[in-house]
DRENDREN-578977 format. One record per residue (C-alpha): residue number from 1; residue in three letters; x, y, z. Coordinates in steps of 0.2 Angstrom, whole numbers, padded with zeros to 4 digits. Layout:
! DRENDREN-578977
  num  residuo   east  north     up
  NUM      ALA      X      Y      Z
...
This chain:
! DRENDREN-578977
  num  residuo   east  north     up
    1      MET   0411   0501   0485
    2      LYS   0422   0516   0487
    3      ILE   0437   0514   0496
    4      GLY   0449   0528   0503
    5      LYS   0468   0530   0504
    6      PHE   0482   0540   0514
    7      GLY   0490   0551   0503
    8      TYR   0507   0546   0509
    9      LEU   0518   0534   0503
   10      ASN   0514   0523   0516
   11      ASN   0501   0517   0506
   12      PHE   0510   0516   0488
   13      LEU   0513   0497   0492
   14      PRO   0496   0491   0499
   15      TYR   0486   0499   0484
   16      TYR   0496   0497   0470
   17      TRP   0489   0482   0462
   18      ILE   0472   0489   0467
   19      GLU   0476   0504   0455
   20      ARG   0486   0498   0444
   21      GLU   0471   0486   0439
   22      ARG   0457   0497   0445
   23      LYS   0451   0486   0455
   24      ALA   0441   0497   0466
   25      GLU   0437   0515   0467
   26      VAL   0450   0525   0478
   27      VAL   0448   0541   0487
   28      GLU   0465   0547   0491
   29      ALA   0465   0559   0505
   30      PRO   0473   0565   0523
   31      PRO   0471   0554   0537
   32      LYS   0456   0564   0546
   33      ILE   0449   0570   0530
   34      LEU   0447   0550   0525
   35      ALA   0438   0546   0543
   36      ASN   0427   0562   0541
   37      MET   0423   0556   0524
   38      VAL   0417   0538   0530
   39      GLU   0407   0545   0547
   40      ARG   0398   0555   0532
   41      ARG   0397   0539   0520
   42      GLU   0405   0547   0506
   43      ILE   0416   0533   0510
   44      ASP   0414   0514   0515
   45      TYR   0430   0511   0519
   46      ALA   0446   0517   0525
   47      PRO   0463   0517   0535
   48      VAL   0459   0530   0549
   49      PRO   0469   0536   0562
   50      SER   0471   0524   0576
   51      PHE   0468   0537   0590
   52      TYR   0448   0544   0580
   53      PHE   0446   0525   0580
   54      LEU   0449   0523   0600
   55      LYS   0438   0537   0600
   56      ASN   0423   0532   0590
   57      LYS   0425   0512   0590
   58      SER   0406   0512   0597
   59      ARG   0402   0517   0582
   60      LEU   0415   0509   0568
   61      ARG   0420   0492   0563
   62      ASN   0439   0487   0562
   63      TYR   0447   0477   0548
   64      SER   0465   0469   0546
   65      PHE   0471   0483   0535
   66      CYS   0482   0494   0545
   67      VAL   0499   0504   0544
   68      ALA   0511   0500   0558
   69      SER   0529   0500   0563
   70      LYS   0541   0486   0568
   71      GLY   0551   0498   0577
   72      ARG   0557   0511   0567
   73      VAL   0543   0521   0557
   74      LEU   0554   0534   0546
   75      SER   0540   0544   0543
   76      VAL   0533   0550   0561
   77      LEU   0546   0561   0566
   78      VAL   0551   0576   0580
   79      VAL   0564   0584   0572
   80      SER   0574   0599   0577
   81      ASN   0587   0613   0568
   82      GLY   0596   0613   0582
   83      LYS   0606   0598   0592
   84      SER   0594   0593   0605
   85      LEU   0573   0593   0610
   86      ASP   0567   0613   0612
   87      ASP   0555   0616   0626
   88      LYS   0544   0621   0615
   89      ILE   0538   0606   0598
   90      ALA   0526   0613   0585
   91      VAL   0513   0601   0580
   92      THR   0506   0597   0562
   93      ASN   0488   0600   0561
   94      GLU   0487   0583   0550
   95      THR   0489   0573   0564
   96      MET   0479   0564   0580
   97      THR   0487   0549   0584
   98      SER   0504   0553   0583
   99      VAL   0501   0572   0594
  100      ASN   0495   0560   0606
  101      LEU   0507   0545   0604
  102      LEU   0521   0560   0609
  103      LYS   0511   0568   0623
  104      ILE   0512   0547   0629
  105      ILE   0532   0547   0627
  106      LEU   0536   0564   0633
  107      LYS   0528   0559   0649
  108      GLU   0534   0539   0651
  109      LYS   0551   0548   0650
  110      GLY   0550   0563   0661
  111      ILE   0549   0578   0647
  112      ASN   0540   0591   0652
  113      CYS   0539   0601   0632
  114      LYS   0524   0612   0629
  115      LEU   0516   0606   0611
  116      VAL   0511   0620   0598
  117      PRO   0500   0616   0585
  118      VAL   0503   0624   0571
  119      ASN   0490   0625   0555
  120      ASP   0504   0616   0542
  121      ARG   0512   0600   0537
  122      LYS   0528   0607   0532
  123      ALA   0543   0604   0544
  124      SER   0551   0623   0538
  125      VAL   0534   0633   0542
  126      LEU   0532   0621   0560
  127      LEU   0552   0623   0563
  128      LYS   0547   0646   0562
  129      HIS   0536   0642   0576
  130      CYS   0547   0631   0589
  131      GLY   0564   0626   0590
  132      SER   0558   0606   0587
  133      ALA   0543   0601   0576
  134      LEU   0531   0583   0575
  135      VAL   0529   0580   0556
  136      ILE   0523   0564   0547
  137      GLY   0521   0556   0531
  138      ASP   0527   0563   0518
  139      GLU   0534   0577   0523
  140      ALA   0543   0568   0537
  141      ILE   0551   0555   0526
  142      LYS   0558   0574   0518
  143      ALA   0560   0584   0533
  144      ARG   0573   0571   0540
  145      MET   0585   0575   0525
  146      ILE   0586   0593   0530
  147      TYR   0585   0593   0549
  148      ARG   0592   0584   0563
  149      VAL   0578   0568   0568
  150      ILE   0577   0568   0587
  151      MET   0564   0558   0590
  152      ASP   0557   0542   0577
  153      LEU   0541   0540   0587
  154      GLY   0541   0523   0580
  155      GLU   0556   0517   0586
  156      GLU   0551   0528   0604
  157      TRP   0537   0517   0606
  158      PHE   0543   0499   0603
  159      GLU   0555   0505   0615
  160      LEU   0545   0510   0627
  161      THR   0533   0496   0626
  162      GLY   0539   0482   0614
  163      TYR   0526   0482   0602
  164      PRO   0523   0490   0587
  165      MET   0513   0504   0587
  166      VAL   0498   0506   0575
  167      PHE   0499   0523   0565
  168      GLY   0480   0520   0557
  169      ILE   0468   0504   0555
  170      SER   0455   0501   0544
  171      ALA   0437   0506   0549
  172      SER   0418   0507   0542
  173      LEU   0403   0512   0549
  174      LYS   0397   0499   0561
  175      ASP   0383   0495   0548
  176      VAL   0392   0492   0534
  177      ASP   0401   0477   0529
  178      ALA   0416   0481   0521
  179      LYS   0425   0465   0522
  180      LYS   0425   0463   0501
  181      CYS   0437   0479   0502
  182      ASP   0447   0472   0519
  183      ASP   0451   0455   0507
  184      LEU   0456   0465   0492
  185      LEU   0469   0474   0501
  186      ASP   0473   0457   0507
  187      LYS   0476   0451   0492
  188      SER   0485   0470   0486
  189      ILE   0498   0469   0501
  190      ASP   0504   0448   0495
  191      TRP   0505   0456   0477
  192      GLY   0515   0469   0481
  193      PHE   0526   0461   0492
  194      ARG   0527   0445   0478
  195      ASN   0532   0461   0465
  196      PHE   0541   0471   0476
  197      ASP   0553   0477   0463
  198      GLU   0540   0481   0453
  199      VAL   0534   0493   0467
  200      VAL   0550   0501   0471
  201      ASP   0553   0504   0452
  202      GLU   0535   0515   0452
  203      ALA   0539   0523   0468
  204      GLU   0555   0528   0464
  205      LYS   0548   0536   0447
  206      ILE   0534   0545   0458
  207      PHE   0541   0551   0473
  208      ARG   0560   0555   0467
  209      MET   0565   0544   0483
  210      PRO   0582   0534   0485
  211      ARG   0579   0515   0482
  212      GLU   0589   0509   0496
  213      PHE   0577   0519   0507
  214      LEU   0562   0514   0498
  215      GLU   0565   0497   0502
  216      GLU   0569   0498   0519
  217      TYR   0553   0510   0521
  218      PHE   0541   0499   0515
  219      LYS   0548   0483   0525
  220      SER   0549   0493   0541
  221      LEU   0530   0494   0539
  222      SER   0516   0480   0543
  223      TYR   0500   0480   0535
  224      LYS   0490   0467   0544
  225      LEU   0482   0466   0561
  226      GLY   0491   0452   0569
  227      SER   0492   0448   0587
  228      LYS   0506   0461   0590
  229      GLU   0499   0474   0582
  230      ARG   0483   0471   0594
  231      LYS   0491   0470   0608
  232      GLY   0501   0486   0601
  233      LEU   0484   0495   0600
  234      GLU   0480   0490   0618
  235      VAL   0494   0497   0627
  236      PHE   0491   0514   0615
  237      GLU   0470   0512   0623
  238      GLU   0476   0511   0640
  239      LEU   0491   0523   0640
  240      CYS   0481   0535   0632
  241      ARG   0466   0532   0644
  242      GLU   0479   0532   0660
  243      GLN   0484   0549   0653
  244      GLY   0467   0556   0650
  245      LEU   0467   0559   0632
  246      LEU   0453   0547   0630
């Protein structure tokens, strides 16, 4: 079976052992592309954007592997050249979950901002269009070192609800039983945390990021869909429906 993988740092630890030991064929792509590949049966199982899953759950089966933040997520951010939030926010084309999460947060906080879709992912490009920008993944990690962080969407969500924010959830088509893939990820996640120093060593070489940040980042994420993560996903769905996003 073919297993999809987010092409971001947040999937490095969960997949490290699988790829090192060549336990499965792994296909790496951005979240939206992985979702399309699952739909077209080009891969059997992959993490997909949570908003996409909620919108299409009648056709999808979900599993326990997820990418969720316990509080600060560090890689889904609104950044700015200035000191405060602009009245227009440029939004990367790579996201569907984070843009809807941002809409919810802004409405709940009573902030009126126009979101401007931009066909790029780089903060430097997005900030040419608007004074603030929504960036995700590794680009957000780079951006936080250059620009002012106005919002960490994982932190904002936790303050709003008290629950983790599930950004991605593993899925397959309903008629595909990919539990073996999910079990493999479960083993790989456990191995990754048991051998945490080795994983961080390799991540430091590949991503050229400070070790202290990598340790904090991996520990800030939850990779298994427990009761709190399920509740967080339920609340996200409820708020999406309340605001007419689903």
